[in-house]
C-alpha positions as CSV (number, residue, x, y, z in Angstrom):
1,X,137.4,107.8,93.9
2,X,134.0,108.2,92.1
3,X,131.3,105.9,93.1
4,X,127.9,105.7,91.2
5,X,124.7,103.7,91.0
6,X,121.5,104.0,89.0
7,X,118.1,102.6,89.9
8,X,114.5,102.5,88.6
9,X,111.5,102.5,90.9
10,X,107.8,102.6,90.2
11,X,105.2,104.7,91.9
12,X,102.3,103.1,93.9
13,X,98.8,103.7,94.8
14,X,97.6,103.0,98.4
15,X,94.5,100.8,98.5
16,X,94.3,100.9,102.3
17,X,95.4,104.4,103.2
18,X,97.7,105.8,105.8
19,X,96.5,109.1,107.2
20,X,98.3,110.8,110.0
21,X,101.9,110.4,111.4
22,X,102.9,109.7,114.9
23,X,106.5,110.9,114.2
24,X,106.8,113.7,111.6
25,X,110.5,113.7,111.3
26,X,111.0,109.9,110.9
27,X,107.7,109.5,109.0
28,X,106.3,106.9,111.3
29,X,102.6,106.5,110.4
30,X,99.6,106.0,112.7
31,X,98.5,102.9,110.8
32,X,99.6,100.3,108.3
33,X,98.8,100.7,104.6
34,X,98.6,98.5,101.6
35,X,99.3,99.5,98.0
36,X,99.8,98.3,94.4
37,X,102.8,99.3,92.3
38,X,102.1,100.8,88.8
39,X,103.8,99.6,85.7
40,X,103.6,102.8,83.5
41,X,104.9,105.4,86.0
42,X,108.5,105.4,87.4
43,X,111.6,107.3,88.2
44,X,115.2,106.6,87.1
45,X,117.9,108.1,89.3
46,X,121.7,108.0,89.0
47,X,123.8,109.0,92.0
48,X,127.5,109.8,91.7
49,X,129.6,110.4,94.9
50,X,132.7,112.4,94.1
51,X,135.3,113.8,96.4
52,X,135.7,116.8,94.0
53,X,132.2,118.1,94.8
54,X,131.8,120.8,97.4
55,X,128.1,120.4,97.7
56,X,125.3,118.1,96.4
57,X,124.0,118.8,92.9
58,X,120.5,117.8,91.8
59,X,119.4,117.6,88.1
60,X,115.7,116.8,87.7
61,X,114.4,116.0,84.2
62,X,117.4,117.8,82.7
63,X,117.0,120.9,84.9
64,X,119.4,122.0,87.6
65,X,117.5,122.4,90.9
66,X,118.2,125.1,93.4
67,X,116.4,126.5,96.5
68,X,113.9,124.3,98.4
69,X,114.2,121.4,96.0
70,X,118.0,121.1,96.4
71,X,117.8,121.7,100.2
72,X,115.3,118.9,100.6
73,X,117.3,116.4,98.6
74,X,120.6,117.4,100.3
75,X,119.1,116.9,103.7
76,X,118.1,113.4,102.7
77,X,121.6,112.8,101.4
78,X,122.9,113.9,104.8
79,X,121.0,111.0,106.3
80,X,122.5,108.6,103.7
81,X,126.0,109.9,104.4
82,X,125.6,109.5,108.1
83,X,124.4,105.9,107.7
84,X,127.2,105.2,105.2
85,X,129.9,106.9,107.2
86,X,131.0,109.1,104.4
87,X,131.3,112.8,103.9
88,X,131.3,112.9,100.0
89,X,128.8,115.0,98.2
90,X,126.9,113.6,95.2
91,X,125.5,114.4,91.8
92,X,121.9,113.3,91.7
93,X,120.5,113.0,88.2
94,X,116.8,112.0,88.1
95,X,114.3,111.5,85.3
96,X,110.6,111.3,86.4
97,X,108.2,109.5,84.2
98,X,105.1,110.3,86.3
99,X,102.4,112.7,85.1
100,X,102.0,115.2,87.9
101,X,98.5,116.0,86.7
102,X,97.3,112.6,87.6
103,X,97.7,113.1,91.3
104,X,100.2,110.4,91.6
105,X,102.8,110.5,94.4
106,X,106.0,110.8,92.3
107,X,107.9,111.2,95.6
108,X,107.3,107.4,96.1
109,X,109.2,106.4,93.0
110,X,111.7,109.2,93.4
111,X,112.9,108.3,96.9
112,X,112.7,104.6,96.3
113,X,115.0,105.0,93.3
114,X,117.3,107.4,95.1
115,X,117.7,105.1,98.1
116,X,118.5,102.1,95.8
117,X,121.0,104.1,93.8
118,X,122.7,105.2,97.0
119,X,122.7,101.7,98.2
120,X,124.4,100.6,95.0
121,X,126.9,103.4,94.8
122,X,128.1,103.1,98.4
123,X,128.0,99.3,98.5
124,X,125.8,99.4,101.6
125,X,124.3,95.9,100.7
126,X,121.0,96.8,102.4
127,X,118.2,94.2,102.6
128,X,114.9,95.0,101.1
129,X,113.6,95.7,104.5
130,X,116.4,98.2,105.3
131,X,116.2,99.7,101.9
132,X,112.5,100.3,102.5
133,X,113.3,102.0,105.8
134,X,115.9,104.3,104.0
135,X,113.3,105.2,101.3
136,X,110.7,105.9,104.0
137,X,112.8,108.8,105.5
138,X,112.4,110.6,102.1
139,X,108.8,109.9,101.6
140,X,106.5,107.5,103.5
141,X,104.9,106.0,100.4
142,X,108.4,105.4,99.0
143,X,108.8,102.5,101.5
144,X,106.2,100.6,99.5
145,X,107.8,101.4,96.0
146,X,110.7,99.1,96.9
147,X,108.3,96.2,96.0
148,X,106.2,95.3,93.0
149,X,102.7,94.0,93.1
150,X,101.0,94.4,96.5
151,X,102.9,95.8,99.4
152,X,102.2,96.6,103.0
153,X,103.9,99.3,105.1
154,X,104.1,98.2,108.7
155,X,103.6,101.3,110.9
156,X,106.0,100.1,113.5
157,X,106.9,102.4,116.4
158,X,110.4,103.6,115.6
159,X,112.9,103.8,112.7
160,X,113.8,100.2,113.0
161,X,110.3,98.7,112.9
162,X,108.6,100.9,110.3
163,X,109.1,99.4,106.8
164,X,107.2,97.8,103.9
165,X,107.2,94.3,102.7
166,X,105.8,92.5,99.7
167,X,102.4,90.6,99.9
168,X,102.3,87.3,98.1
169,X,99.3,87.4,95.9
170,X,99.9,84.4,93.6
171,X,100.0,86.7,90.6
172,X,96.6,88.3,91.4
173,X,98.1,91.6,90.3
174,X,98.4,90.3,86.7
175,X,94.6,90.5,86.4
176,X,94.3,94.0,87.6
177,X,94.7,97.6,86.3
178,X,94.2,101.1,87.5
179,X,92.4,104.0,85.7
180,X,93.0,107.6,86.7
181,X,90.5,110.3,86.1
182,X,92.3,113.7,86.2
183,X,89.8,116.2,87.4
184,X,92.1,119.0,88.6
185,X,95.8,119.4,88.1
186,X,96.1,122.6,90.1
187,X,97.9,122.9,93.4
188,X,95.9,121.7,96.4
189,X,94.6,124.5,98.7
190,X,95.3,122.2,101.6
191,X,98.7,120.4,101.2
192,X,98.5,116.7,102.1
193,X,101.0,116.9,104.9
194,X,99.2,119.8,106.5
195,X,95.8,118.2,106.0
196,X,97.1,115.0,107.5
197,X,98.4,116.8,110.6
198,X,95.3,118.9,111.0
199,X,93.0,115.9,110.8
200,X,95.0,113.9,113.2
201,X,95.1,116.7,115.8
202,X,91.5,118.1,115.5
203,X,89.1,115.8,113.7
204,X,86.4,114.3,115.9
205,X,86.1,111.5,113.4
206,X,89.8,110.5,113.5
207,X,89.5,107.9,116.3
208,X,86.8,106.2,114.3
209,X,89.3,105.9,111.4
210,X,91.9,104.3,113.7
211,X,89.3,102.0,115.3
212,X,88.4,100.5,111.9
213,X,91.7,100.4,110.1
214,X,92.7,97.0,111.4
215,X,89.4,95.6,110.1
216,X,90.1,97.1,106.7
217,X,93.7,95.8,106.6
218,X,92.6,92.2,107.6
219,X,89.8,92.3,104.9
220,X,92.2,93.5,102.3
221,X,94.9,90.9,103.2
222,X,92.3,88.1,103.0
223,X,90.9,89.3,99.7
224,X,94.4,89.4,98.2
225,X,95.2,86.0,99.5
226,X,91.9,84.6,98.1
227,X,92.3,86.6,94.8
228,X,88.8,88.0,95.6
229,X,88.5,91.2,93.4
230,X,85.0,92.0,94.7
231,X,85.9,91.9,98.3
232,X,89.1,93.8,97.7
233,X,87.3,96.5,95.8
234,X,84.6,96.9,98.5
235,X,87.1,97.5,101.3
236,X,89.2,99.8,99.1
237,X,86.2,102.0,98.5
238,X,85.1,102.0,102.1
239,X,88.6,102.8,103.3
240,X,89.1,105.7,100.9
241,X,85.7,107.3,101.8
242,X,86.4,106.8,105.5
243,X,89.7,108.6,105.1
244,X,88.1,111.6,103.4
245,X,85.3,111.7,106.0
246,X,87.9,112.4,108.7
247,X,88.7,115.7,107.0
248,X,85.1,116.9,107.4
249,X,85.5,116.5,111.2
250,X,88.7,118.6,111.3
251,X,88.8,122.2,112.7
252,X,88.3,123.9,110.4
253,X,86.7,121.2,108.2
254,X,88.0,120.8,104.6
255,X,87.6,118.4,101.7
256,X,89.7,117.5,98.7
257,X,86.7,116.3,96.7
258,X,84.8,118.3,94.1
259,X,81.6,117.7,92.2
260,X,83.4,115.9,89.4
261,X,84.9,113.5,92.0
262,X,81.4,112.5,93.0
263,X,80.4,112.2,89.3
264,X,83.1,109.7,88.7
265,X,82.0,107.7,91.8
266,X,78.5,107.6,90.3
267,X,79.8,106.4,87.0
268,X,81.7,103.6,88.8
269,X,78.4,102.6,90.5
270,X,76.7,102.6,87.0
271,X,79.4,100.3,85.6
272,X,79.0,97.9,88.4
273,X,75.2,97.8,87.9
274,X,75.9,97.1,84.2
275,X,77.9,94.0,85.1
276,X,81.4,95.5,84.9
277,X,83.0,95.4,88.5
278,X,85.2,98.3,89.3
279,X,85.9,100.3,92.5
280,X,87.1,103.8,93.2
281,X,89.6,105.4,95.6
282,X,91.0,108.9,96.1
283,X,94.1,110.2,97.8
284,X,94.6,113.7,99.1
285,X,93.1,115.4,96.1
286,X,90.1,115.5,93.8
287,X,91.3,113.0,91.2
288,X,89.8,109.5,91.2
289,X,91.6,106.2,90.8
290,X,89.6,103.2,89.7
291,X,90.7,99.6,90.3
292,X,89.4,97.3,87.6
293,X,90.1,93.8,86.2
294,X,92.1,93.8,83.0
295,X,89.3,92.2,81.0
296,X,87.0,95.1,81.8
297,X,89.5,98.0,81.5
298,X,88.6,99.2,78.1
299,X,84.8,99.1,78.8
300,X,85.3,101.4,81.8
301,X,87.6,103.7,79.8
302,X,85.0,104.0,77.0
303,X,82.3,104.8,79.6
304,X,84.5,107.5,81.1
305,X,85.3,109.0,77.8
306,X,81.6,109.8,77.2
307,X,81.9,112.3,80.1
308,X,85.6,113.3,80.2
309,X,88.2,114.4,77.7
310,X,90.7,111.8,76.5
311,X,93.6,113.6,78.2
312,X,91.8,113.3,81.5
313,X,91.9,109.5,81.4
314,X,95.2,107.6,82.2
315,X,95.6,103.9,82.8
316,X,98.3,101.6,84.0
317,X,98.8,97.9,84.6
318,X,100.1,96.6,87.9
319,X,103.8,95.6,87.8
320,X,105.3,92.7,89.8
321,X,108.7,94.4,89.5
322,X,110.2,96.2,92.5
323,X,113.0,98.6,92.5
324,X,115.9,97.6,90.2
325,X,119.5,98.5,89.5
326,X,119.8,99.5,85.8
327,X,123.5,100.3,85.6
């Protein structure tokens, strides 16, 4: 008997970062994180379980995957099979509508869509909480892509307690957008997983990061509840800079930021001084994300275009839509 399901999930950007894992295998983070889900960038994945298959097959953007890509997805499917008490292999067909050059975590939307498609195909009837847990095993940030708008990933202390949930913002997300400045689309010299581990294990600044994360989380939660864009933006900037500072205390020290990253930060400050509030954040890479109110989005884009090429500027609204079944 052939069983199939198809789902769409959007990628997300962490406003309050997680940096460092306490359990590498289960992807249990050292701290909670808060994100927004992006409207423009998403993954659609169809999963078909078929007794006739002798191994998993993975088609990504029309191309048959082999090697490491297939191995990684098949290992994840082994976890799904174990939880579903089935031995059937699957055909996974995934289309990724996420520009890799923007420094967006396409794995977030990819594993959220895959988890939801498996849930549908196997009639697992998982709650959003348990679906978030299942997505987390593939990619930590995928736990947040189960939800639209604002979401918080609870760090927990084991597989059962580490999952994301939506944050009620009274449609605050409708007023916001995100602008991406693509500075470098090359592979990172320090992969994020390695950088995260190195920083946690060796950085003399890392405990300072953990000591202040709860304050950042509380400030962000309150700002979201109050629909206070200024306060949210301030804590987002502070948190992002603090995360990157931990890398400079690692042994050996390293940084993801380049001169153009700092140039964008300066432009953001200029826009604020000109009366157009906006705030920057950066993940494990040089590209800068700018949180802005919808009413000022075009003004900020126009300012950026005086310094950067048009193909370096990408924008997206925030979507209230979480993962959804589309077939």
